[in-house]
C-alpha positions as CSV (number, residue, x, y, z in Angstrom):
1,M,-3.8,-81.5,-2.1
2,K,-3.2,-81.8,1.6
3,S,-6.0,-81.4,4.1
4,P,-5.9,-78.5,6.6
5,K,-5.4,-81.1,9.4
6,L,-2.4,-82.5,7.8
7,V,-0.9,-79.1,7.0
8,A,-1.4,-78.1,10.6
9,L,0.2,-81.3,11.8
10,A,3.2,-80.7,9.6
11,A,3.4,-77.1,10.9
12,L,3.3,-78.4,14.5
13,A,6.2,-80.8,13.8
14,I,8.2,-78.0,12.1
15,F,7.2,-75.6,14.9
16,A,8.3,-78.1,17.6
17,V,11.7,-78.7,16.0
18,A,12.3,-75.1,15.3
19,A,11.4,-74.4,19.0
20,C,9.3,-71.4,18.2
21,G,7.4,-72.0,21.5
22,A,9.0,-69.0,22.9
23,S,7.1,-66.8,20.6
24,S,4.4,-64.6,22.1
25,S,1.8,-65.4,19.5
26,S,-0.1,-68.6,19.3
27,P,0.3,-71.0,16.4
28,T,-2.5,-71.1,13.8
29,G,-3.9,-73.9,11.7
30,A,-6.9,-76.1,11.8
31,G,-6.9,-79.6,13.1
32,A,-3.8,-80.2,15.0
33,T,-4.4,-79.9,18.7
34,T,-1.8,-80.4,21.4
35,G,-2.7,-81.3,24.9
36,A,-2.7,-84.3,27.2
37,G,-6.4,-85.0,26.7
38,T,-7.0,-86.3,30.2
39,T,-10.6,-87.4,30.6
40,T,-12.7,-87.6,33.6
41,G,-15.9,-89.5,33.6
42,A,-17.4,-91.2,30.5
43,G,-17.2,-89.4,27.2
44,T,-14.9,-88.2,24.5
45,T,-11.8,-86.2,24.7
46,T,-11.4,-83.8,21.8
47,G,-8.0,-82.2,22.6
48,A,-6.5,-79.5,24.7
49,G,-8.7,-77.1,26.6
50,T,-12.0,-78.4,25.3
51,T,-15.0,-79.9,27.1
52,T,-17.6,-82.2,25.7
53,A,-20.8,-83.6,27.2
54,P,-20.5,-87.4,27.8
55,A,-23.4,-89.7,27.4
56,G,-25.7,-89.4,30.4
57,G,-24.7,-85.8,31.3
58,G,-21.8,-84.3,33.1
59,T,-18.7,-83.0,31.5
60,T,-15.5,-84.4,30.2
61,T,-12.5,-82.2,30.7
62,T,-9.1,-82.0,29.2
63,L,-6.0,-80.2,30.3
64,A,-5.2,-76.8,28.9
65,P,-2.0,-76.8,26.7
66,A,0.2,-75.4,29.5
67,D,-1.0,-78.0,32.0
68,A,-0.6,-80.7,29.4
69,A,3.0,-79.5,28.7
70,A,3.8,-79.6,32.4
71,K,2.6,-83.2,32.6
72,L,4.7,-84.0,29.5
73,C,7.8,-82.6,31.3
74,T,7.4,-85.4,33.9
75,L,7.8,-88.1,31.3
76,L,11.5,-87.7,30.7
77,S,14.1,-86.7,33.3
78,P,17.5,-85.2,32.6
79,A,18.9,-88.6,33.8
80,D,16.8,-90.4,31.2
81,L,18.1,-88.1,28.5
82,K,21.8,-88.4,29.7
83,T,21.5,-92.2,29.8
84,T,20.0,-92.4,26.4
85,T,21.9,-89.7,24.5
86,G,25.1,-89.3,26.5
87,S,24.4,-85.5,26.7
88,D,23.6,-83.4,29.7
89,Y,20.1,-82.0,29.3
90,G,18.4,-79.5,31.6
91,A,14.9,-80.1,33.1
92,G,12.0,-80.0,30.7
93,V,10.4,-76.6,30.1
94,A,6.7,-76.4,29.5
95,D,5.2,-73.8,27.2
96,S,1.7,-72.5,26.7
97,Y,1.2,-74.4,23.4
98,G,1.4,-77.9,25.0
99,L,5.0,-78.7,24.3
100,C,7.8,-79.7,26.7
101,T,11.3,-79.0,25.6
102,W,14.6,-80.3,27.1
103,R,17.8,-78.7,25.9
104,V,21.5,-79.7,26.2
105,G,23.1,-77.6,28.9
106,A,19.7,-76.3,30.1
107,S,19.9,-73.6,27.4
108,S,16.8,-71.4,27.1
109,V,17.1,-71.5,23.3
110,N,18.1,-74.1,20.7
111,N,21.8,-73.5,20.6
112,G,22.4,-76.4,18.2
113,D,23.8,-78.7,20.9
114,G,20.6,-80.7,21.1
115,Q,17.0,-80.5,22.1
116,V,14.1,-82.9,22.6
117,I,10.5,-81.7,22.3
118,A,7.4,-83.8,23.3
119,S,3.7,-83.2,22.7
120,F,0.4,-85.0,22.4
121,V,-1.4,-84.5,19.1
122,A,-5.1,-85.2,18.4
123,Q,-4.4,-86.8,15.0
124,Q,-4.4,-90.2,13.3
125,L,-1.2,-92.0,12.6
126,S,-2.4,-92.7,9.1
127,D,-2.6,-88.9,8.5
128,V,0.9,-88.4,9.6
129,K,2.2,-91.2,7.4
130,S,0.3,-90.0,4.3
131,G,1.3,-86.3,4.9
132,M,5.0,-87.1,5.6
133,P,5.9,-90.1,3.4
134,G,9.3,-91.7,3.4
135,G,9.4,-92.5,7.1
136,V,9.7,-95.9,8.8
137,D,7.0,-97.9,10.6
138,V,8.1,-98.8,14.2
139,T,6.7,-100.3,17.3
140,V,7.2,-98.6,20.6
141,S,6.2,-100.4,23.8
142,G,3.6,-102.4,21.8
143,H,2.1,-99.3,20.1
144,A,2.3,-98.6,16.3
145,G,4.6,-95.7,15.5
146,Y,6.2,-93.9,12.7
147,W,9.7,-92.4,12.5
148,Q,10.1,-89.5,10.1
149,P,13.5,-87.9,10.1
150,E,12.9,-85.7,7.0
151,S,10.5,-82.9,6.0
152,G,11.6,-80.8,9.0
153,A,9.8,-83.3,11.3
154,Q,12.6,-85.4,12.8
155,T,9.9,-86.9,14.9
156,I,8.7,-90.3,16.2
157,W,4.9,-90.5,16.3
158,V,3.4,-93.1,18.6
159,D,-0.3,-94.1,18.4
160,L,-1.7,-94.2,21.9
161,G,-5.3,-94.8,20.7
162,G,-7.1,-91.5,20.1
163,R,-4.0,-89.3,20.3
164,L,-0.4,-89.4,19.2
165,F,2.7,-89.0,21.3
166,A,5.2,-87.0,19.3
167,L,8.8,-86.8,20.2
168,S,11.1,-84.6,18.1
169,L,14.9,-84.5,18.2
170,D,17.4,-82.0,17.0
171,P,20.0,-82.4,15.6
172,V,19.5,-85.7,13.8
173,G,22.4,-88.1,13.4
174,P,22.8,-91.7,12.3
175,D,21.5,-93.2,15.6
176,T,18.7,-90.7,16.2
177,Q,15.9,-93.2,15.3
178,A,17.1,-95.6,18.0
179,V,17.5,-92.7,20.5
180,A,14.0,-91.5,19.7
181,Q,12.5,-95.0,20.1
182,K,14.2,-95.5,23.5
183,L,13.1,-92.1,24.8
184,A,9.6,-92.7,23.6
185,E,9.6,-96.1,25.4
186,I,10.7,-94.4,28.6
187,A,8.1,-91.6,28.3
188,I,5.2,-94.0,27.4
189,G,6.1,-96.2,30.3
190,K,5.4,-93.2,32.6
191,I,2.0,-92.4,31.0
């Protein structure tokens, strides 16, 4: 039986690839939290839009999902995407769920020509691997990662210590793993 966190994580991956971010309702599911998790002061970051009290008082803040998505959109430029994929992508579009989406031709919907979706996920890489077996262990800019092209995920997950950087590509072709790794390296280099 899969844990609620794992089910939510899988739902996030499918959600990201399906580009349902344009929906007016928020996604449901326990455990998977998107957001940049920016921390100020000493303390623990727990995910998007949350605040915790650090040792010694004060507050630790994180970015709301929409703010986190806006920051994600700065990690890849249309030029980065063109150089890596050969396709002309528009600028990244942030949504209120913490996702940034780039689409070929700057389309406002997934038209099948190509899209890339990035997010931060408060989850452990081991949970992703156990919930979505059959992927490949990878290393991205010195960080442990996992490429999973099946199960509707089509995602590279990179462990940034306390959160995962997830990058989903659609459609998936024979060279998509190499493209995903290169894009993840570019994005992580800007974090």
